[in-house]
C-alpha positions in Angstrom: 0.0 0.0 0.0 1.2 3.5 -0.8 0.3 6.3 1.6 -0.4 9.7 0.0 0.5 12.5 2.4 1.6 16.1 2.5 5.3 17.0 3.2 7.7 19.9 3.0 10.2 19.6 0.2 13.3 21.6 -0.8 13.5 21.1 -4.6 16.7 23.1 -5.3 19.5 24.9 -3.5 18.3 28.0 -1.8 14.8 27.9 -3.2 11.9 28.4 -0.8 10.4 25.2 0.4 7.1 23.9 -1.0 4.4 21.7 0.5 3.9 18.7 -1.9 2.2 15.3 -2.1 4.6 12.6 -0.9 4.2 8.9 -1.5 5.2 6.7 1.4 5.4 2.9 1.0 4.4 0.4 3.6 7.4 -0.7 5.7 9.6 -3.5 4.4 12.0 -5.7 6.5 13.5 -3.7 9.4 11.4 -0.6 8.6 8.7 1.3 10.5 5.9 3.6 9.3 5.4 6.5 11.7 2.5 9.0 11.9 4.4 12.2 12.7 2.7 14.2 15.4 5.3 17.0 15.8 8.6 18.1 14.3 10.9 20.9 15.3 12.3 23.4 12.8 16.0 22.8 13.2 18.9 24.8 11.7 20.1 21.6 10.1 17.0 21.7 7.9 17.9 25.2 6.8 21.4 24.0 5.9 19.8 21.3 3.8 17.6 23.8 2.0 20.7 26.1 1.4 22.7 23.2 0.0 25.2 23.4 2.9 25.1 19.6 3.6 24.8 18.0 0.2 23.3 18.6 -3.2 21.0 15.6 -3.3 17.8 17.5 -4.2 14.9 17.2 -3.8 15.1 16.8 0.0 12.2 15.9 2.3 13.0 18.1 5.2 12.4 17.6 8.9 14.1 15.2 11.4 13.5 16.5 15.0 10.3 14.5 15.5 8.0 12.4 17.6 5.0 10.3 16.6 3.2 7.0 16.8 4.3 3.8 15.0 1.6 2.8 12.5 3.2 -0.3 11.0 6.4 -2.3 11.0 8.0 -4.6 8.5 9.3 -8.2 8.9 11.9 -8.8 11.6 11.0 -5.8 13.7 10.6 -6.6 17.4 11.8 -3.4 19.1 8.7 -1.3 18.4 5.1 -2.1 17.5 2.1 -0.3 16.1 0.7 2.1 18.7 4.1 2.9 20.3 4.9 6.5 20.9 8.5 7.2 19.7 11.1 9.9 19.2 12.9 9.6 15.9 16.7 9.5 15.9 19.2 9.8 13.2 21.9 7.5 14.7 20.3 4.0 14.7 23.4 2.0 15.8 24.4 -1.1 13.9 25.9 -3.0 16.9 28.6 -4.5 14.6 31.0 -1.8 13.5 34.4 -1.2 15.2 32.9 1.6 17.4 30.0 -0.6 18.6 32.4 -3.5 19.2 34.5 -1.3 21.4 31.5 -0.5 23.6 31.1 3.0 22.2 27.9 2.7 20.1 27.3 6.5 20.2 30.1 6.7 17.7 28.6 4.1 15.4 30.1 4.3 11.9 27.3 2.3 10.1 24.0 3.7 11.2 20.8 2.4 9.7 18.2 4.2 7.4 15.2 2.9 5.6 16.0 0.9 2.5 12.9 2.1 0.5 12.5 5.6 -0.8 9.7 8.0 -0.3 8.9 9.8 -3.5 7.1 12.8 -5.1 3.8 12.0 -6.9 5.8 11.7 -10.2 8.0 9.0 -8.8 11.0 11.2 -8.1 12.9 9.8 -5.1 13.3 12.1 -2.1 16.4 12.4 0.0 15.1 12.4 3.6 16.9 14.9 5.9 19.3 13.0 8.2 17.7 9.8 6.9 14.3 10.7 8.5 12.3 13.3 6.6 9.7 14.3 9.1 8.0 17.4 7.9 5.4 15.0 6.6 2.2 13.4 7.9 3.8 9.9 7.8 7.4 9.0 7.3 9.3 5.7 6.7 12.4 5.0 8.8 14.5 2.1 9.9 13.0 0.6 13.1 16.3 1.4 14.9 15.5 5.1 14.4 12.4 4.8 16.6 13.0 5.2 20.4 10.0 4.3 22.5 9.3 6.7 25.3 6.4 7.5 27.7 3.4 8.9 25.8 2.7 11.2 28.8 5.1 13.8 27.3 3.6 16.2 24.7 4.8 15.4 21.2 6.0 18.9 20.5 8.3 18.7 23.5 9.4 15.1 23.0 10.5 15.6 19.4 13.1 18.2 20.3 15.1 15.5 22.0 15.6 14.0 18.5 18.2 16.6 17.6 19.0 20.0 18.9 18.1 19.7 22.6 19.8 16.3 22.8 22.9 17.8 21.0 23.2 20.5 23.7 22.4 18.4 26.7 24.7 15.7 25.5 27.5 18.1 24.8 27.4 19.2 28.4 26.8 15.9 30.2 28.1 13.2 27.8 31.0 14.9 25.9 31.9 17.6 28.4 31.5 15.4 31.5 30.2 18.3 33.5 29.7 17.4 37.2 28.8 19.0 40.5 30.8 22.1 41.3 32.1 22.7 37.8 32.4 26.1 36.1 31.0 26.2 32.6 30.8 28.7 29.8 28.6 28.3 26.8 29.2 30.4 23.7 26.0 30.8 21.6 22.7 30.8 23.4 20.3 29.5 20.8 18.5 26.2 21.0 21.6 24.0 21.3 23.5 26.4 23.6 20.6 26.8 26.0 20.2 23.0 26.1 23.9 22.8 27.1 23.2 25.4 29.8 20.2 23.3 31.0 22.4 20.2 31.0 25.1 22.0 33.0 22.5 23.0 35.6 21.1 19.5 35.7 24.6 18.1 36.3 25.3 20.4 39.2 27.6 23.1 37.8 27.7 26.0 40.1 29.0 28.7 37.7 27.3 28.8 34.3 28.2 31.6 32.0 26.1 32.2 28.9 27.8 34.2 26.1 26.0 35.7 23.1 25.7 39.0 21.2 21.8 39.0 21.4 20.3 40.3 24.7 17.2 38.2 24.0 19.2 35.0 23.8 21.1 36.0 27.0 17.7 36.3 28.8 16.9 32.8 27.5 20.2 31.6 28.9 19.3 33.0 32.3 15.9 31.3 32.2 17.7 27.9 31.6 20.1 28.3 34.5 23.0 30.6 33.5 24.3 32.3 36.6 26.0 35.0 34.5 25.3 36.5 31.1 28.0 38.1 28.9 27.2 40.2 25.8 30.2 39.6 23.6 29.6 42.9 21.7 30.1 44.8 25.0 32.7 42.8 26.8 35.7 40.6 26.0 34.2 37.1 26.3 37.5 35.5 27.5 38.2 38.1 30.1 34.6 38.0 31.3 34.8 34.2 31.8 38.0 34.6 33.8 36.5 37.3 35.9 33.7 34.9 37.0 36.0 32.0 37.7 38.6 33.5 40.0 40.9 34.5 37.1 41.4 30.9 35.9 38.9 30.2 33.2 36.0 27.7 33.1 36.4 23.9 33.6 34.4 23.3 30.5 33.7 25.7 27.6 31.1 24.7 25.0 31.2 26.3 21.5 27.6 26.1 20.2 28.3 28.5 17.3 31.0 26.7 15.3 33.1 29.5 13.9 36.9 30.0 14.2 36.5 33.1 16.4 34.2 31.4 18.8 36.3 28.3 19.0 39.4 30.5 19.7 37.4 32.2 22.5 36.5 28.8 23.9 40.1 27.7 23.8 41.4 30.6 25.8 38.4 30.9 28.1 39.0 27.5 29.7 41.2 26.8 32.7 44.4 24.8 32.5 43.6 21.2 31.9 40.0 22.2 31.1 37.8 20.9 28.2 36.6 22.6 25.0 33.6 21.0 23.4 32.6 22.0 19.8 29.0 21.2 19.2 28.1 24.1 16.8 28.4 22.7 13.2 30.9 24.6 11.1 30.5 25.1 7.3 33.1 23.3 5.1 35.1 26.5 4.4 36.0 27.3 8.0 39.4 26.6 9.3 40.8 26.1 12.8 42.3 29.5 13.9 46.0 29.9 14.2 47.0 29.1 17.8 50.7 28.5 18.8 51.2 24.7 19.2 52.9 25.5 22.5 49.6 26.9 23.8 47.9 23.7 22.9 50.6 21.6 24.7 51.0 24.0 27.6 47.3 24.3 28.5 46.7 20.5 28.5 43.1 19.3 28.9 40.9 18.1 26.0 39.6 19.6 22.7 36.5 17.6 21.7 33.8 17.6 19.2 30.3 16.4 20.2 28.4 14.3 17.6 24.7 14.4 18.4 25.6 15.0 22.1 27.4 11.6 22.0 24.0 10.2 22.9 22.7 6.7 22.8 19.0 7.2 22.0 17.7 4.1 23.7 19.5 5.1 26.9 19.2 8.9 26.9 15.8 9.6 25.4 13.7 7.7 28.0 15.8 9.1 30.8 15.4 12.7 29.7 11.7 12.3 29.2 11.4 10.9 32.7 13.3 13.9 34.1 11.0 16.2 32.2 7.9 14.5 33.5 9.3 14.7 37.1 9.6 18.5 36.6 13.4 18.4 36.7 14.1 19.3 33.1 12.1 22.2 31.6 12.0 21.1 28.0 8.8 23.0 27.4 10.7 26.3 27.5 12.3 25.4 24.2 9.0 25.6 22.3 8.6 29.2 21.1 5.6 28.5 18.9 3.6 25.8 17.2 2.9 26.0 13.4 1.7 24.0 10.5 3.5 22.5 7.5 2.6 25.6 5.5 4.5 27.8 7.9 8.0 26.2 7.7 9.5 28.8 5.3 8.4 31.6 7.6 9.8 29.7 10.6 13.2 29.6 8.8 13.1 33.4 8.5 12.3 33.8 12.2 15.2 31.4 13.1 17.6 33.5 11.1 16.4 36.6 12.8 16.9 35.0 16.2 13.3 35.4 17.2 12.6 31.8 18.3 14.3 28.9 20.1 12.2 26.4 18.3 9.2 26.6 16.0 7.5 23.2 16.1 5.2 21.8 13.3 2.1 20.1 14.7 0.7 17.3 12.5 -2.1 14.8 12.7 -2.0 11.8 15.0 -2.1 8.2 13.9 -4.6 6.9 11.4 
């Protein structure tokens, strides 16, 4: 059976998105059909639309989503019809060298659906991050479905599928933040504020949010930052040192991903401290010139964080439980709820820094 649904498609580089008819096949072996209930508008989708990730157009956008499993293919025993799931784009294989070393969050052979979703004329769609969730129903590999409690609202749950998990994981999993640590976060958008929330959850006592937008700095304070630094008005490195006894922070997270912010992160950390790069750079950007003696002399760790170094089956249910217990205010990330027809306008709001997350609400199962 072919399911005819509406979805948001980027047909060519830089062109405005369009809402089109998408044909979704029934799930084959190892696959799952998911009725999407909510999907966040993530900057990665904008990068796809702009051709910043690849040139495999047309692209079915959307990936930060939650919904209900409507059907599964042969051999699937991890999820069943009726399960409420968060979609993830790192369905681990369990067999590659990273998985065999006991580090599945680095899996080098993640799974996607084998069948293609298409336009009504049969043109195959490239689903964003192997998901494609700005659509009423999507086809994914069953390993991309993580079952969680249905008590959480879909518009909140879906955010764990990408940006919020990336920031929380950068703080807790990659950065290893623990009680009493000092932390600085450069860039206080969705990912940066998730890192701030993660640092607060982990027990950091000094949390410094750094941005050039006063509105984003207010968001940072709302998520637990103890200090807010406007980098247009103050030297970010000196400000971090001033709030950490002159030493620098134990962990500095760059949620922007530019040479100048990475350089700030490098010099804003304490000796033997940790820098975590979670902001995704564009391919043309280069590491800034830093004397090799500085890298040696300061010690510590320079890390990148891939998807918050998360393991969805471990982390998603835990974070949902923390939210339901009132200990993780995920609802604060939802700035507005919109429809499929509003995605292009949501991209514009994102670029202007007006929202943390616009979330598309779709139909339920059926």
